[in-house]
DRENKOL-675139 format. One record per residue: z, y, x of N, C-alpha, C in turn. Coordinates in steps of 0.02 Angstrom, whole numbers, plus 50000, padded with zeros to 5 digits. Each point is the difference from the previous one (the first is absolute). Example, Ala and Ser with C-alpha at 12.3 -4.5 7.8 and 13.67 -1.06 7.14 Angstrom:
% DRENKOL-675139
503904971650660500005005949955500005006050045499645005349982500035005950042500375005549961
% end
This chain:
% DRENKOL-675139
486145276748263500335000050073500005006950036500585002550057499845006150023500124999350079499535003650032499604999250061500345004450038500414997550056500245003350059499784998950068499885005750047499575000150034500625001750065500174995050049500205000150078499735006550056500005004350018499775001250036500185002150080500574996150017500315000650051500244993450015500184999450051500404992250006500664998949994500144995949955500734997549958499854995849994500414995950023500294991450000500034998149913499874993350011499754996449943500714999449964500584999450041500554998849978500135004949962499845006050014500285008149976499615001549932499344997450002499534998849922500074994549964500594995950027499964994249957500204998049927500165005349982500025003049910499615001349970499675003450023499255003249980499384992150017499944995750059499894994649998500044994749937500655001449973500144994749971499965001849927499805005549988499925004249919499384997249971500044993049954499415000849950499445006049997500355004649993499695004949960499595004750074500024998950051499895004350063499474997950048499605002850010499474998150057500055005750048500084995050075500195003950041499525000150041499765005250038499435002550053500325003650077499684997650045500535000450048499215000850056500155008250000499475002750051500285006450045500334998950042500025003650056499575002250041500205009050027499655003450035499345000249990499795003649921499435002849973500305006550002499315003149997500095007050041499985003249903499995009250037500115001149918499384999449939499524999650037499344998249969500074993349963500004996550032500134992549977500355000749960500685002549984500454997549956499915003749945499655008650001499615001249935499494996449963499614995850045499784998449964499954992649954500544997950023500354993549955500524999049981500325007549975500885000149990499685002049926499615000149971499945001149929499974992449959500114996950041500084994149946500764996850024500485003650011500814996550060500495005649899500364995349998500595003149967500405001050051500164998750059500565004150034499944996650104500275004050004499625001050084500734998450023499954997750059500654999850032499824998950081500485004550042500045004550063500344998050053499825002150053500735001150051499945006550008499925002450061499755005650055499525001450002499474994250009499504999850036499495005949936499854997849958499464999949927500325007749979499525006650011500115005549973499654999949948500435001049941500105001149931499765006349973499325000749999499805005750005499855003049928499875007249979499765001749937499314996349962499515001850052499454994749983499964992649994500564997350044500234992749953500014999649942500755005249973500294998949949499295002049937499785005650008499445001049943499514993449989499774997050063499564995549999500424992849943500805000950022500294993549967499985000649915499644998749966499785002649930500784993749959500144993150026500404997349976500815002750034500135001550052500265001150059500685001849945500614996550005500594999249964500515004550043500044996750054500754998750047499405001550087500555002650035499865000750080500574995550019500034993550053500834999450012499944999950088500325003450000500175000850079500644995350025499654992950050500684996250030500405003750032500305004149994500335004050054500515005449960500175005650038500335004749976499865005349985499415003550064499685005649998499204998049970499995008549961499464998149964499565005350002499965003250071499645007750022499294996550006499694994550029499324996949986499765000649945500365002549932499845000149922499925003949992499395004249968500065007849961500464999449919500595001550004500394999649951499805003249940499695006550013499795005249939499484997849983499384995450014499594998749983499834995349951500604994850036500304994249942500235001349942500495005750015500315001449943499515005649958499735003550015499255001249948499674994549964499894993750028499684994949982500294996049949500795002849993500334992149983500034995750036500144999950066500084992550032500515001150030500554996549997500594996250025500184999050065500245003350038500194996950081500485000050005500214993350031500584996450003500414997250074500585001050042500004998250052500504994849998500435000850056500234992350011500725004450053500495003249962500425005850032500624991050025500094996549970500654995550011499764993450035499434998950029499884993650031500144999850066500275005850052500115001650066500824999450003500285000349944500685001949977500274994050057500164995150006500374994650019499774999050092499355002849995499724997550067500485007450056499875006649957500135005150022500754998350024500334998049943500615000450024500444994650056499564992649995499894995350049500255004350078499225004250005499845003650073500595005050011500355002249954500555003850003500524997850032500124995249975500594995450017499924996350074499314996850009499855000250060500035004450074500095004949959499905008050060500935002250001500204997349965500805001249984500304993050051499724997249999500364994050052499825001650050499195002150036499825001350049500195004350053500295006049957500485004450024500504999049994500434996650002500524998849996500294995850053499474993850035499954995550022499375000950078499745005349986499585002450056499684992950021499354999549956499694992949997499375002050035499685004249997499465002550018500095001850071500355002350019500355002650053500064993750053500464996149979500104992750035499444995750007499594999149938499544997950028499325002250040500135004849994499455005350083500244996650066500605000549982500345000650078499734991650005500344996549944500054991450051499454998649991499245002149981499294997850017499905002650049500215006150028499655003450069500504995850066500374996849954500324994050088500725003150017500425003949957500625002749994500424996749961500474997050048500544994549937500655004050000500105006949959500625003549982500324998749961500434997449987500304999549920500705006250011499935004850050500535003649991499685007049969499485002050016499585005949972500105000649925500044994249964499985000149916500554999649956500615002650015500414998149955499995004249949499894995749951499695003849912500864998749963499875002349960500604999949942499804996049933500454997749956500074993949947499825006849937499704997949938499895002849949500564997949952500444994750005500554998949981500515005150007500405004449928500405003949991499715006150013499525001850020499605005950035499835003649910499755006749994499955003749937499345000050029499585000049942499255000549997499735005749943499955005450025499765006149977499214999949940499864996049962499325000749964499785006649956499595003250036499875005749975499204999449961500015001149934499574997949943500264993249977500264999749953500094992149949499564998249951499265001750025499494997149951499914992450013499534996849987499724994349987500294996250086499695003250055500034996950085500755001949995500365003849989500605001350025500364995949976500014998649935500364996149971500004992850026499414999850012500074991950043500095000950065500175004750039500224999650035500775001250022500265000549932500585002349992500344991449996499624996549950500144993949995500194994450049499455002950046500034994250051500665003550068499945004250000500625003450048500834997449987499844998849923500754998849979500044991250006499494996450009500204993450014500274999350076499625006250057500284999250043500615002950034500355001149945500675004449976500105007350017499475004249999499895006549996500415003049954500205005249997500335004349967499455006449976499874999549938499225004449986500265007549976499835004750011500045006249985499185002849975499995000449940499285001749967499925008249967499415002750040499915009149962499374997949975499895002449930499405000349962499875007049971499765002549974500145007749947499854995249950499854995249966499994995449932500504995349992500374999850054500764993750015500485003649957500334994149938500515004449994500514993950003500845000249980500454997650022499914994549987499684998049919499954993649976499444996250015499675002050029499534995650052500164997650045500315004850043500384998850052500624994550015500275002049946500384992649969499784993450007499405001849951499814993550002499584996150034499635005650053499894996750066500504997550060500605002249987500734999150044499905005550065499665004949972499895004550071500435006849993500165004350038500475005650011499515005849991499925003549920499605003650016500255007050027499555004150044500075003550053499615006250015500135005050027499555004450018499655000350068499275003850011499944998950071500575002050033500355005149983500575001850063500434994450015500264997249946500344993749998499494996650044499694995850001499584994650029500005003950087499735004050015500055003250052500545000150032500425003749992500704997650028500404994749998499764993349956500594995250012499504993949999499324998050005499754993650012499864999550054499904994150046499954995050059499195001250000499694996849927499094999250016499995003749953499415002649996499625005649932499354997149988499774999149949499204997849981499825003749965499485003849985499535006549956499644993049959499895003249945499664996449932499755007049937499995005750047499735003449946499135002349987499845003849999499285002849995500085007850026499355001150024499985005050033499945006149963500335004750000499865006649952500415006050039499905003949978500055006550034500894999649992500094997249939500945000450016500334993850075499474994149998500314993650054499625002850052499575004450018499705000250071500565003350031500084996050063500595001950039500585000149972500254994949973500625001249948500544997150046499824996450059500414999550051499705003250068500125005750007499995005050073500495001750004500025006250060500605000650050500764998549962499725006749935500545000749971500574993849996499694994549972500124992450001500294996050047499644999450060500114998750056500665002850029500075007150011500765004450024500544995749968500084996849951500484999149950500124993250011499414994650002499924992349994500504999050047500144992249967500624996550045499594997850060500445000050051499584996950066500034993649991499434995850029499724994850020499434997849924500015004149953499464999949942499514995250023499564996149960499284995450020499895000549941499185003350007499645003849945499524995249993499674998849935499334998849991499605000349943499425002350024499525001449953499394999249994499844992349947499584999149979499645002649933500255005449985499645006149951499575002049993499795007850029499625002950012500265004750051499375002250034500205002850077500215007649964500405003350040499965007149985501035000849958500144993649988500554999849953500535003250062500104995650051500345002950050499645002450057500465007150007499465004450072500184995550061499134998049998500144996950066500415003150083499495005550009500375006250061500844999149988500375000849932500645000450007500324993450026499884996049955500174991550026499824998250066499595003450051499914998450059500355004150040500225004249973500665005650050500754996749972500034996849955500704997149964499934992650038499494996950033499934994050036500475001750054499565006550038500165002050072500805001450001500175003949939500575000850000500674995249987499774994149998500344995249985500294999349935499675002649952500425000349925499804994549960499084998150023499774994849959499924994650054500244995749989500024993350051499294996149991499595002149939499414994050010499715002249932499275000150000499495001549954499434993749986499764999749940499464995149983499565003849947499424999650034499435005749954499574995049997499655000049940499404996649969499595005149992500135007849988499305004349958500395007750048499375005350009500075004550063499835005249932500105005950017499825005549975499295000750008499784998550049499084999950033500074992650024499264997849947500054991950018498974999950031499734996550049500904997950055500095005050018500784997450032500245006550061499795000350053500005006850016499655001550064500304995650078499774999350046499954995050055500765003450020500125005249998500505003350058500675000749956499894998149921500624999249959500444998450034500655003449992500664999450027500084991249967500134999349965500154993349975499714995150038499424999850025499824996450033500204996850065500535004250017499985001450084500784997849977500335002949963500814996950016500274993349951500334996750047500134994550002500334998849948500385002049974500425000649932499595000649933499495000150013499605000549922499474994349997500044995649949499444995149996499595004349921499144998250042499655001449954499584994449993499575000649918499534994949987499385003849953499444998450021499505003749970499924999549909500355003149964500125001049924499784992349975500474993749998499924995349996500184997349935500565004149963500364998249943499784997549953499455000949976499544995949941499514995350035499894997650071499764996250025500164994050010500014993149941500084994250006499354998249946500004988950017499575000149949500085000249924500834998049989500124999449931499875007549974500215007450023499785005049966499325001250001499674999550022499245000949998499714996249932500294992550009499924995049933500225004249942500915002050011500115002049940499695007549957499815004750054499735008249958499504994649976499524995650032499364997549951500074996549937500594997850001500364994449946500215006049936500345004650030500395005649943499445001649968499385004650033499675001849971499434995949964499854993550018499574995649960500284999349940500704999049997500324998649915499915006849959500195007550047499875004749946499195001249981499624998950034499204999549989500084996049948500284993650004499834995249929500335002949939500455002750012500415003749941499535005849955499825002850046499505005849984499384997649960499634993850040499404997549963500004998549925500774995749994500294996849927500295003049953500035009350011500275004949974500764997349990500374998550037500774997850026500355006050039500685001849995500485005250026499724999250069500245006750062499854998950048500235003450033500115002450075500335003750045499685001850059500285004550057499825000750033499265005250010499905001149919499535005450022499995008050015499395001650045500295004850039499565005949992499705001249930499665005249970500004998849925499905007349971500284999749935499604997149942500204998049959499594995649963499595005949951499254999049969499795005449957500325003549928499975005050021500315003549916499395003849957499954999749948499725000449963499735009750005499304999249996499885007050047500305005249942500104998349945500265005849939500865001850030500304994850018500535001750026500065002150066499574997850057500075003350064499805005550006499685003549973499745007949987500765003049986500334998449956500535003649980500774999850068500184993350007500394998750052499945001450068499294998550018499835002050067500435005350036499845005649988500245006350032500644998549998500454995649959500745000750036500104995550040499734997150028499994993950064500355002250045499745005550028500455002350046500485003849994500185003149953500515003049974500734995049996499894995049974500374995049980500234996250058499614998250050500014995250066500485005950030499765005949996500615006850060500665000249957500114998249949500675001749974500324993949982499604992950024500504995650020500145001450080499615001650054500094999850034500575005250037499975004749976500375007749984500964996749983499864994749958500684998349976500194994950041499754994450026500244997250044500235003650050499775006250024500175001250068500735005349986500105001449943500645002449961500544995350017499934993749945500514996849995500234995050064500945002049996500134995550053500254991649979499964994650046500224994949959499514994049985499984995749994499594996249997499835000449899498985000349997500055001149921499994994849960500285001949956500254991449943499495002449939499855005249985499475001749944499645005949998499445000249979499485006149983500045000349920499835006249990500015001649936499545006149989499434997249956499585005549997499995002349936499795005149976500115003949945499255003849988499574998249945499455005049979499885002849945500015006450013500205003649934499425004549988499755002949922499815000649982499184997249984499405002250032499454995149973499884994450037500274999050057499964994950049500444993149955500505002049954500394995249975499474995549937499535001449989499804996749940499304996750028500214998850093499314997150034500164992250025499764997950016500174993750040500005002450077500955000450030499955003450062500224995050067499764992649969500244996650059499515001250064499555002250003499625002950076500445005650004500215002549978500355007150020500804998050043500144995349968500754993950009499834998650078499274997050000500034997050064500085002250052499605007549983499885004850067500745004250010500405000949954500795001650013500204994350043499984995249982500514995350045499734997850067499285000850031499734998650052500465007950032499805004749951500335006050055500795000150032500394996249939500664997050034499904997350045499564992850001500274996850043499574999050063499305003350012499945003550047500345004550067500495004049957500375002550050500344997350068500224991349961500484996450038499634994950042499314996549953499664995850005499204998950033499765010350002499414999550026499435000649952499645004150011499555000449954499424993850001499904997050052499644993250040500174995849933500874999849978500244992649970499975001249939500015005449995499965002249906499485002349972499534997849950499445002749947500444998049959499415005749942500104998949951500024994349931499854995650031499914991149985500584997649998500074999850074500824996850014500595003049992500015004649985500755006249997500584997049970499574999749918500664995449979500124995449996499744992350050500314995750021500335000750061499935005950039500344998750056500855003149970499725004549958500695002349972500454993349972499604996149969500224995349940500724996850091499464996450061500204995850028500765004650014499975005150009500615006750057500664999649930499914997649933500345000649947499925006849980499535004650002499945005549975499895001049930500515002249959499675000349926499555005349980499464997949975499565005749962500055001549938500275005649980500155004149960499445005049949499724998049947499475005349975500255003149933499845006350004500495003749931499365005249994499845001849939499605002549967500125005449950500045007449987500155006349957499375002449980499654997949961499445005549975500225006449995500355001650003500285008249990500405000950075499435006450042500265003950045500065006250011500545001050001500415009149981499295004750031500024999150060499805005150048499215000450019499754991349993499485000150043499614995549932499274999950031499744993449948500084995050016500104999750060500104992250033500455000850060500484994849980500475000750067500344991850015500085000850063500074991950030500715002450036500414994649966500655001150052500214993950043500105000450057500154994950057500804998150008500274995349979500865000550004500044993050050500385001250041500134994450059500705000149979500304992250005500674999350001500244993750063500485003350023500334995050048500725000049974500364994450048500714999149992500395008650000499795002950054500075007650013500055004249980499505001049973499675005649948499464996549950499735007249979499455001249952499385006350017499444998850014499655006650002499425002049983499655004649971499735000249949499415006950032499514996850003499395004950015499315001149905499865005750001499724999849945499265003750014499404998949966499375003250022499685001249933499405004550032499615000549941499154999850047499755002749943499115001950025499905008449966500075004250039500015006549980499245003650013499685000249945499255005150005499805003050052499784997550036499575008350066500544997250053500664997549980500434998250069499984991850028499694995849960500194994150028500764995449975500104997450030500624994250001500595004550032500534999049947500765006750034500514995349979500375001850051500784995949986500295005049933500345001249967500295003349959500764998549981500054995550033500934998749984500224995450070500455004850023500284992750051500764999949990500334993649976500534999449953500245006049932500555005350012499915001149946499955008150004499525001550039499775007050023499185000149988499765003349972499395003649978499625003450074499474996050030499605002750072499135001449966499755001650018499155001750023499654996050063500054994950026499844997750068499424995450005499555001250040499284996450010500334993450026499804993849993500394994950028499504997050063500035005150072499624998350052500325001850033499844999050064500095000950066500864999050017500135004350041500714999050019500465005049978500484997049959500415004849943500804999050044500245004349988500824999450033500425001649936500534993049977500275003149922500715002250025500235006349992500655001050013500225002049958500774997749984500574999849945500395003150023500235005249955500635006550020500265003549933500465004350021500345003849970499545006549988499965002349938499785006249979500215005550012499965004150075500455003050027499195006550020500145007049981499695001750059500145000050077499415000850022499824997850078499814995050019500004995549975499724993050003499304999150020499595001049962499215000550011499905004550083500445006350008499715002350069500364994450039500744997050023500084994850035499614992350015500004999449941499194994850010499575000350039499655005749998499245003950003500195000050057500445005550046500265000950075500004995650028500284993749980500214994550039499454996050015499414998749952499404996649999499785004850043499885006549996499435003150047500125000050072500814998450017500315001550073499774993850021500004993549955499534993050014499254998250009499655005749993499324999449988499924996549924500245002349960499724995049946499595004849953499354998849982499995007349965499994998849903500165004149970500074999549920499455000649967499764996549977499025004149956500315001449933500414997249983500385000549921500754998249977500315003649961500614999049993500215000349897500394993949994500045002249936500894997049976500275003249944500705000550007500124996949928500254995850010500424998949912500614999949985500255000649964500845001349977500134996849929500514999049972500375001749914500235004850008500615002750016500145005550002500115004350061500235006149991499995004250053500654997150020499834999550078500614999850048500284993349997499534994949960500444992849998499334997550062500094992249970499774997850059499144999749991499424999850068499305001549972499714997150082499424997749992499684998150040499355004550026499784998950064499405005650044499634993950007499165001249985499454994650009499565006150062499934996550063499635002650041499514998150029499415003149982499354995650010499795005150071500054995250066500085000850071499274997650024499635003750048499354998450028500074993750058500814997450019499994993850033500774997050006499914993950016500794997249976500455002750050500984999949966500415003850033500374994549999500394999850087500214993350036500604998449959500194998150022500734995249994500395005049989499925002950080500775004950003499805003749968499505003449971499915006549973500364998549943499924994049956500074998949942501005000449993499954997350063500874998550005500365007549999499675004350036500275006850011499835004449944499524998949969499915002349919500674999349952500064992950003500494999449956500705000850030500045001050052500565004650030500295006749968499485003749990499985005949972500635000549947500265006349977500595001149959499655000349937500124996249959500024999049936499164997949981499814995250054499534993950006500294994049977499724996749963500524991150015499434998250008499304996750003499504996150039499285001949986499754999250071499644999850014499374994149999499505001149980499514991950024499355003649985499444993250042499545001250000499544996249963499515002249958499584997049938499245000650036499774993350043499414999250016499184997849938499695004349978499634997749959499125001350018499964997250078499354999950024499564997049967
% end
């Protein structure tokens, strides 16, 4: 018999599968202190929590039989993942349980902003019968731009099609084939900004997506756009949106999330009649709260019975002898994946990882998980992607993973090569560990280099001509961008070449565009490996 402790309030329906299992005994004891949990956890095989219980190293150390900690929700910040991993305890969550609920809230916001429902309600209950001030618009035949075609964005698109809307979708992993299967138009951010009547965002908040809709986008936006954000505060520049509303560019907005929550009492969203706000209610339904508990209960049962499971958020134990060899490579290979993701244009369709040298004789799956995490986290954010779910998330997005091994490596004891392929191009980054120097990038596409994969880098593609380095240095200096190190790679004198600059701070898009416009320069791209 397996014993499961439920230490936070969870509905009976949410844990029904565990309750019905003949080989499980459930104890519900919410509100226990850390000391009280430490005193009893030793007799349990599983611990089920929400956000109230803090699962500390002390609790896990006392849990001699503890095999799994289940979080009935998405965030796991109340669980010490390192302590769990060290003790071989699996931590799982429920990332899919609020998909439909958030989708439906998004659609409620779309309807509300189209028909001014909260504003009309407020005026009516205040005693004013005003039918003239709230002229709305139909959804039928309007273009809806969906930024982020993951689980929630795809569900929003399905419902919008039923309303007769034309769907334009953007996602860094969205291919033509998948867009066609969903019945939507594959678009860029710029396409949506210029052409959509409504726009809803469903991307994670990452350095790449922070203020992805800002002043530059509002300047070229289709006049009369209506914007909805039920994803994360910060994806849309709030102050720039206020300006766009005041200038008549944006007709209305509906926000469930804010850059700072709760928003300040003087936040302009709270005073503009064109803006509808709710207090982060995307996942707040009875069904969603039950669904996350049901999802976690199913996975806990699978783990206890030794069956396959998903949604683990920490790394399963690796044999100590293998871990000692491959652990130093974890930061390197993750940076290689992230580096390559920032190089490639278009939706990634295939990730190829080649292990050369002594690594070829080892179990490299843990390394591959780190590579894929590096690739996906550039677009999805490090909070959503971990070394356990990275392969699963890649499969969900139809990204093929290919692992190759070459016992011999010509120039290095060990070499890891990451190649990303999209419909547009194929890009390659290779790296190794150098004794005394640590992780190094030693090849970018066909060019040999020697670069530490860290900090802010600028990658310049150029023709190998005299004076190039001087012109680049002068331009960056004039823009207060200080160069720390410089590497130049070429195959033949006078041919194609690359320059990798390590700089003290990131360069603006304007500076990068100015760089690319210099004579004999083909492209300039910032690579952020902080």
